[in-house]
N, C-alpha and C positions, 0 to 999 in steps of 0.2 A: 199545719201541720207537722208529724212529728218524721222528722228525717231518720230511717233506719242505718243503725251503726254502722253496718257492713260497708253501707254507700258513703259515707261520713270516711274511713278507714280506705276506702279505694280512693276517694278525693284525694285524702292527705297524702296516698302513694303514690298517684299520680302526679299531684304538685312537685313534690320531692323528689321523685323522678325528672321531672322539668329542670328543676334549681342544679340536680348533680349533672344531667347528660349536657355538659358543656364540652366545648373542645377544649384539647389539652394546651394550646395555644393561648387558649382564654382565662381557662383556671391558672395558669402558672404566669401571669405576665400585669402589666400595669399599664393601664392607657396611657400614649405618650400626650403630654402638655408641652406647651410652648418654653422655652428657656427665657429665663430671666433678664429684663431689663439691663442694661450696662450705663449708668448716669452718665458718663462721659462720650459714648458711641449717640446716647439721644440728645444731648446737647449740641452734637458736633451737625448731628440732622436737623433739628431747631436752625442753624446757622446756616443751612442753603438756602438762597432766595429766588424766587421768580426774577427779580429786577436785574441781580445781575446775571442770571441766564439770559436773560432779555438780551442785556449789554455783549454778552459774547456773541451770540447769534447776528444780532444786529450788526456787530463788528466781522463778523466772517463773512456776510452777507455783501458788504460795504467792498470786497477784492474784488466785484463784478465777475470775476469767473474763477475758478478753482480749478478747473480743470488740469489735471493729471499733463497735458500733453504742453502746455503752456508755458512750463518748463522752460522750456528750450525757445518760447519767443522773445527776440530782443527789442521790438517796438512795442511794446505794453505800458501804458501810460504810468508812470511814477506812482508806486504803492497799489497796484493790481496784477493780480495772476498769483497762481498758488505758491510761488517763492514767498512773495510777502506776506502770504498767508502761513507759512510757514517759519518766517521768522519773527511772525507776531504772536505764533501759538508758544514758539520756545522763549521769546521773551515775556509772556504770560507764567511759564513754567518759572523761571529766573525771577520776576518777582514774588512770586508765591514762597519762593526757596530765601530770599532777604528777608521776608517778615518771619521765617521761622530759623533764622540763623543760619542760613546755608542748608537745610536737610533734607534739599532734594538735588541727585544727579541728574542735571539736563544733557539728554546725550540726541544726537541726529544718525541716525543709520541713513546714511547716502549709498546710492549704487546707482549705476547706468541699466535701464531693460532694453536689451536691443533684441529686434525681432529675430536677426540672422541666427538668434539661437534656437528657435523653431517652436519656441514656448508654446503653449496652450494659449496663451495669449497674443501672440504674436500679430494677430491680424486687427488688432486691437492700437496698438503703437506703429506708425507706418517708419519710425525712424528710431536711431538709437534715442534714450530719453532718460534725463535726470529724474530719481525719484527719491524721497526724504522722510523718514519717520520719524517725528519728535518724539523723546517719551523722557518722562523722568522717574527717579526711583527714591522710595524713600526706603530707607534700608531699617531693617529690624536691631532694635536695641539688644536682643539676647545672642550671645555668641554662636549658642546652640541651634537657635532656630531661625536667623537672619537669612540661612542659605534658602528657606522655603519663602516661595515669592506667589501673589495673586496678584492679576494686571487687570484693568479696565481700559477699553478703547474705543474710539470710535474711528470714523475715515472723515478725512476734511478736503479729499478732492469733491467737485460736483460736475455735473456736465448735462448737456441741453439736447434737444431731439435733433438738431443738427450732425452734431458728432455722433450719433449714432445711427445715420445715416452713410456719413464720409468719412469721418475721421480726421475733417479736415479743418473745420472751424473751430480753433483753439482760442479763440479770444471773445468768442459770444458769450452775451449774458448768460450767465448758470449760477443764480444765487445758492441753491440750494439750501435753504434752510432748514428743511427737516430733513434730506437725506444729502447729507447730513450732519450739520453745523449744530443739531440737536444734540446727537451724539458726541462731538466733542465737548460740546458743552457739560455733558455728564462729567466724562472723566477732566476737563478743569475745574469742576464744581466739587467733586471727590479730592481733588488735589488740593484745593483749597482750603476745605474744612478738614480732611485727615491728617496733612501736613502737621496740625498742632496738637495731636495725638502722638503718643510712642507706642509702639507693637511690637513685641517679640518676632514676629516675623516681617517680609518685606512684602510692599506693594508698588505696584509700577504703574504708570499713570501715562497714556499713549494716543497719540493721534497720527493714522497711518495714511498714507497715500496710496495713488494707484487700484481704489478698490474698483473704480467704475471700469477699470479697463482689464478686469479681470481676476482681482483679489492679490494683483501685484506686491504691492508694500506691504501686506500682513504675511503674503506665504516669504517675504525676505526677512522680515522679523521673525516670525516662527521658526524660521531654518536659521537664524543667527543664536534665538533663545536655545534651540536643541544642540545645536553645535559648542556655544558656550557652557552647557551643561548647566540651564536653569532650571532648579528643581521647580518649575511651574505645576504648581497644584489646581489652579482655576485660571480661567480668563473669562471676561465679562465682554461683552461685544453690542454694544448700544449702535445701531443704523435705522433709523426711522421711529424715533421717539418724540417727535413735536406733537404728538394728541389732536392731528387734524382739524380745523374750525371751519371746513368748507362751510357757508351759510346754507340752513336747508336740510343741514344731514342730521337726523334722528338716530341712526344706530351705533355711533359712535361710544363708546364706554369709558369713563374716566377716573373710575376704580381699580382698574386691572393693566397690569401688563403682559404681554404675550413673552415666551421664555421656550424657546427654541432649543432641543438637545436631539445629539442623535443617538440610536439606539446601539447596534453593535458599531466597536468602532471603526471609523474608517481605516485605522492604522492594525488592526489587530490581523494575526497570521492566518494563514486559513488553519492549522492546527485550534490556535485560538479560537478564531468564529463555529468549530466544528465543537470546540468545549461548550462555547458559551447554548449554542442549540439544543445538545444534550442535558444540558443541565437547565435550561428554561430561563435563562439570566441573559434575554434581550433586551430586557429594561433594569439592566443594572450598571452600567456601563459609566464610568467616571463621570461623564459630563452627563447622564442622567440623573447621579449623586448630587452634583451640583445646583442641577437646575432642583432639586427637592430640598437643597441646603438654603436656595434664595427664599423657596414659597415659606421655608422654616420660618427662615431670618422674617418674613411680612408679617407672620403671624406675632412672632415676639413684638415687631416693632411700630405696626400700623391697625393691629385688631386690640388692644388692651385699654383702657381706661387711660388717659392723658397724653394719647398716639396722636403724631400731628393731625392726621386724616387717614380715614381708613381706605387700605390700598393692599392690591395683592398681586402674586404672580398665576397667572394662569398657565399650567405647564402645557406644551405640546408637544407630543411624542414624536416627534420627527424632524431632521436635522436643521429643515428651513423650509418659506412655500413653497407651491409650487411654482415651478419656473424662475425661482430667485435662487440667489447664494450671499453668503457674506463672509466678512473677514474671519470670525471665529472656526470656519470651516480649514483654513489654512493650519490653523492651531491645532486642529483635530487630527489632521492630515500627519502631522510629527508627532502624533503620540498623547496630545497635550487635554487636559477636559476643559472643553470651551462651551460658551453657550450663547443665543442670539435674543437680546429686549428687540421688540417690537411694537409700536402701538397695537390697539384692539382693532381698527380699520382704517386702511389706508385708501387715499382717495389719486390713483394713478394719473388725473388732471394734474397733479402738484409732484410730479416725480421726473424726471429726466425729459420735461418738456422746453420748447421756446416759451418766451414770456411773451404771453398777448393778451391785450383786452380788449375785446371786441366787443363788449355792450348789445346792446338790444337782447338780455336774458341769456345769451350762451356766456357761457363759464369762463371764469380768467382763467389762463392758463401757465402754468410756471409755479417753481418752489419757492413761493417768496415768504416772507416772513410774518405777511398777515394771516398765513393760515396754522400758523404755530400759537398752541397752548402753552405758557410758561409756565404754568400753575402745573400742569399735566407732569412737563418734564422735568420740574422742580421734583416730584413725586417720584420719578424715573431714578431721577441723582443722588437721591436718598436710601431709597432700595437698593441702587448699586454700595453705596457706601455704609450702609449697614451690614451689608453681606462681606465687603472687603476686610471692614474693623472687625469682624466677627471671627473672620479664618485667618487675619493676620495676630490678632489675638488668641485663638485657639490653638490647640496642640495639631500636631500633623496628622496624618495616617497612620492608623495601625499596618504594620508590616506585615508580609507574608501570612495573611488569615486563612486558614483551612479548617474544613471540615473533615474531622477523622471518620475516615470513612473504610473501616476494616472489616465489619461484618455487618449482619443485617441487624437491626434493631429498632427499638420504638422511641428513643431519647436522641438527643444529639449534645456531640463533642466540639466544641470548635476551639483552637488555638492559634495565637499570634503573637508579634513579638513589638514592644514596645515602638510608638512612632520615634522618628529621629529627633534630637532635641528634649525629649523631655517634656516636662510640665502638665504633667496629666492629673489630675485629682481622680478620676475617677474614669472609669470605660461604661459605654451603654452597647450591652447587648441587643440590637432591633430585629423586630420581625414583623411580619404581615404575610397576610393572604395571598395566595400566587397570583390571584385576579386584581389585586388592590394595587393604586399608582403610590398609595403614600405609606411611608412607616405607621405602624398602629401601635405597637406593642414594644415593654423595654422592661428590660432586666440590669439592674444598676452593679455593676462589680468595683469596689474601690480597689485602687492603682495602687500596690502594695512593693513594688520594686520598680526600677527605672531597668534594670537588665534582667536578660534570660526571656524566655516565650512565659506569655499567660495561658492557663486553660480554664475552660469552664464548660459545665454537663449542664443541660436542661432536661427536663423530662416530656422533651416535644419531637413528634415526627420531624425530621428533616423534610420529607416527603410532601409534606402539607403547606408548610410555608417558603418565604426566603427569607435568609438573615443576612445581617451585618451589624456592623462594628464601628462606633466611634469615639473616640476620645476626649474627654470635655475637662476645661482646666477649673482651678477654685473657683472661679467667679463666673461660671455656667456657660463661658464661651463653646461650644458647640463646631468639633473638627469635621470634617467631608467624613459620610460613612464610607465604610469599603465593603463591598461583598466579596465572600466567600469563592 
């Protein structure tokens, strides 16, 4: 049958209209792809071994208890308690430093937590108690960028259910294999592998105490960082990343780790919070951008051919789980970008419980090493290491990013100042639909100068999308995104 010419013309016109009728933010954009793999970082990830993580967790469990309150006990057997654990962790950092020619500065942040202070944690600490955070600093090699810092941490204290009842059983068995020897193993393994490399920026590897008493150790370390003026761009807190292996469990997922991040910053002033709400930026806090950076890093190192093993970051847009808290929030409180890594599905019989083996089909209780998956912890450690290395290698954050808003218009003009320390090969102007959680589109802009403001205009309405900008170095390392 012959189709009338008018029908053909109408069909062509409709097809053309369909092709043309694209939103401005699609027509003038390139979809975002993964960053290139850095071969040195990939080799470091391959060096992270489940066997080493097994040894670390086994050693931490061997201290019997790592209850923070045991630091004041004088009748513990030799080699038991949290003080012995702190000494061992410091010794591990020292040994790693020896291998890399003294590249790490190993430090202790020791203080006394006094319940007479009236702090919110006072009811969990019945008497003045010594608390020690142990950390090691890998200084950046670039004099201009070394002040920029990224930090990874886990808490090395543990607890059992007796302590939760009356806070008096300071020496009872509290193996804390998953909560949180697993997180400390991540921090130590990142130090072990990344200390063999050189980065422009600085990396801090930490293990904090007092978490189970109310985030006491991390609060002290975060305040120290604030008081000493650390330019701390990112904090990765690993807490319960053991990939629980309870027999019969069928819902645990081993190909991902949850990453929790705050929306409106805890440290925002009332005026800043109001501006965030007015502009619809509740999902663009520095912590949320850090979470997106982690997911972006996972796509680079765990999704491409040749990757160690598929693995992803499952982003959860809330500060933490229901009824729970973590050390990242101490850094959020001081105004730092910080997130929490946690396994997909927790088994609460293996957290904060007295160790019991009743038999007869009754579940074994206690945070025991037999319920930790060392292969899973190694994957979490690799994702942490890849993120730390990428951010320490990348340029810093663009400064004073602003959308020019002087008149009603359909285009958008952004202006910003270069990151402190330079190192920028090009900038990426990013945007996404307001309902999307991930950056979708990119426009690349060459860096022509290290001084003075940068300005770019795009024919895209700022009313319909969220904009962001990040700096990228010559090797493709992407810095953190900043939202205007």
